[in-house]
N, C-alpha and C positions, 0 to 999 in steps of 0.2 A: 522599549527595546534596549537590550544590553549592548553597550559599546565595547568592542574588543580592545583590550589594553595592549599597548606596545605592538600593535599589529605589524607595522613595517619592520620593526626589529626582529620579531618572531619569524617572519617570512624570509628575511635576509639571512638569518642564522640557520634556520631549518633548511633553507634552500631546497624546497620540494622538487623532485625530479620526475619526468614522465615515467609512467608505468610502475611507480613505487608506492608502497603502502605506508600509511601513517595512522597514528592513534591520537585522537583528541579526548583526553580523559575528563574534560569539563566542557561538554559541547555547548551548553546554554543555547543562545539563539543562533549559533553557528557562524559567528563572525570570522574566527580564525580558520575554521574548517572550509568555509566558502572559498577563501583565498588559496588554501592548499589544493582544493579540487580544481581550481583554475589552472594549476600547474602540473598536476600529477596524472593527467589523462594520457592516452585514452583508456588505459587499462588499470591505472592505479586506483586504489580505494582508500577510504578513511573509515576507521572504526570510531564512532563517536559515542561517548558514554555520558549520560545525564541523569543525575540522581533524582531530580525533582520532576514528579509526574506532570505537573501543570506546565512547566517549561518544556518538557519533552514533547508534549502534544502540540506545541506551537513552533517547534524548531524547524530548520530547513529540511527540505526533502530533495534527494538526489539519487539517481540510479547507482552511483558509486559510493554512496554513504550507507554504511551499516550502522544504524542508530539503535542504541540499547538503553533502556530505562533501568539503570542500576547504579551502584556506587563503584568508584575506581578502587575501593578496598578489595573488590572481587576481580581485579584486572586479569590476573592469570587465568582464572576460571572462565571469564568472558572470552578471552582470546582463544582458549581451547574449545569452548562450545561453538564459537563462530568459525573455527578453523582458519583463523586470521594469522597468517604467518608472513615471513620475510618483511618484518617491520623495520622501516628505515628511519623512523622518528616518532617520538612520543612527546606530547605537550600536556602540561598541567597548568591551568590557570585557577589557583585555589582560592581566589577571592570570591566574596559573596556577589551574586548577580544583582544588577540594578533592579531587576524584577522583584527580588525579595524585599528591597527597601521601599520601592515605589508602589507595588501593586499586590503583593501576596497577602496582605492583611494578617500576617502571622506574628507581628510584634517585633520586627527587626529594626524599626525606626523609632527613635525617641521623640519624633516630632508629630506623631499621630497617636490617637487613642485606639489601641488595638489589643487583642488578647495576647497574653504572653506565651506564645508557642515557641517560636524561634528555631524550629527544626526544618530540615529540607524535605523529609519524607515522613517517617514515623519514628517513634522512640520517645525518650524523655523530653519534657517540655521545660521551658524556663519557669513557668508557674510552679511546676512540681519541685524544681530545685529551690526556689525562693521560699516555698511554704513547708516543704517536707525535710529538707536537709538541716543538719545541725549547724549552729552558728559558726563553729570552727571550720566546718566543711565549706560553707559559703565564703568565709574570709579567705580560705586557701584558694578557692576558685578565682575570686576577684584579684588576689595578689599574684597568682601564678599565670593565669590566662589573660588577665587584663592589665597586669603590671600597674595596678591601682594602689597608689601610696596611702590612700585613705580606706583601704580594704576593711580594717578592723572597725572603724566608725560606721561604715556603711552596713556591714554585716550585723552589727549590734542593732542599728536602727531598723533594719529589715525584720529582725526577730522580735523587736518590740512592737512594731506595727502589725505583724501577722497575728499577734495575740488578740488584737482588737478586731481585725477583719482580714480575711484572706486577700493576698495580693494577686490581682487578676489582670490588671491592665498596664500598658506601657506608661501612661501619664501618671498613674498612681505610683509606679516605681520611680519615675523621674522626681516626683515631689518628695519621696522618701530620701532619695540620694541628696537632693538639694537641702533638705532639713538636717541631714547628717553632717554635711561638710560646709554648708554656707559658702558656696563657691564665689571666688572672685573672678575677674575677667581672665580668660585663657584662650589660646588659639583654637583649642578643641573644646567641644561641649563637655560639660562636667559629667554627663552620663555616658559618654562614649566608651570608656574603659570597662564599665560595668556591663553594658550591653554586649561588648565584644567578648568578655569573659563568659557570659551566659550562653552566647551563641556557640562559642568554641566547645564548651562543655556539653551542651545539648546535642551537638553533632559529632563529638569526639574528633574534631578536625585535626588536631595535632597527631593523635594516634593513627588516624587514617593516612596522613602523609607519611609518617614513619614506616607504616606497614606496606604502603603502596610503592615506594621508591625501589625497594629490592625486587619487587615483581616487575616493575618497568624495566629495570636493568636486565632481568632474566629473559624477557620476551623480545628485547631489542636484538637485531642482528649486529654482528661486529661491524663497526663503521657507522652504526646508527646513532642518532643524536637524541639527547634527553633535554628538554627545555621546561623549566619550572618558573612560573610567575607567582610570587608570594606578595603579601600585602602588609605584614607586620613582622617585627623582629623575631618573634617566636617561630613562625613558619620559616623565615629566611635562615635562621640558625640551624634548623633541622636539615634543610636542603644543603647548606654550606658544609656542615659536618659530614653528611652522607657522601657528598662528592669528594671531599678531602680524604675520607677514609678509603673510598674505592680507588682513588687515584694512587694512594700510598700502596695499595695492593696490586696495582697494575691492571685494574679492571676498567677504569675511566681515565680520560684526559680532559681536564677542565679547560674550556675555551674562553671563559669569562673570569679573569682573576678577580675583578670587582664586578658586582652586579650592575646590569644595565638598568637605568632609570628613565622615565619618560622625559621628553623634551618640554621646554616651557610652552611651546605651542600646543602640545597634547594636553598638558595640564590645564591650559586656558580653555580648550574646547571640551575637555572631560575632566573636571576637578577630582573625580573619584579615582583617577589614575595616579594621583600625586604620590601615593605611598608604595606603588608597585615596584618590584625588583625582579629582574629576569636573570637567571643563571642557566648556563648551558654547558653540557659535557658530551663527549663522544665515547662510545664503547670501543675498547681496544682489546 
């Protein structure tokens, strides 16, 4: 089960009101949505969007939840198709679901031996990137999306190894990374940044955020709030820059001058929340 991150902070800042409508762009198992539905009855609704079909089939059910198996990159289109208007708040939790790491068997975890898929629905796989992309393309992906300082060494080793045999499994990739950089002790696992980079590329995560935020602003009512939870610096930078630009144009007012981060208690109970950052703005 995916544990909703910064749940209390989200609900406090969103402040769902009776009979008002909200959008959860990353529905997952419905943790945030469930709390919104407790507060926006009896007539208020939530439009919940979930890209992953397997997660979508297991998510919460509620008469006031309009659940859609799609990507938030199509937000404006979904809102139009569902005639979902008078939107008082939109939430994005752009982190990877715990399900993907723990149960999906798609290669998101470097601790299990799984096939290198790493996408949320369909599209390019991590295996295709590793075996079919040029060395300089792989190096750029690792450097830009993973902020991996050993990107050149790892990309070179990947291309050497794939000449011998195709790279198809997570643990095979972990061994390649290890042999490329001979890692010393670090707070994070030496494969973390490479896996992050491949996941971001396979799902075009940064492009999706960049293209979705303007849609969210457009479908929000004046006075409606936009809340975005991100999990690494690249995502947070996109959100921060978007909000600053729109504030300078008089379209948004930023409510969080600095991002809100989880409490020590939340990090202890849910270690995966430790890198999360919440930014909030209101449409004016």
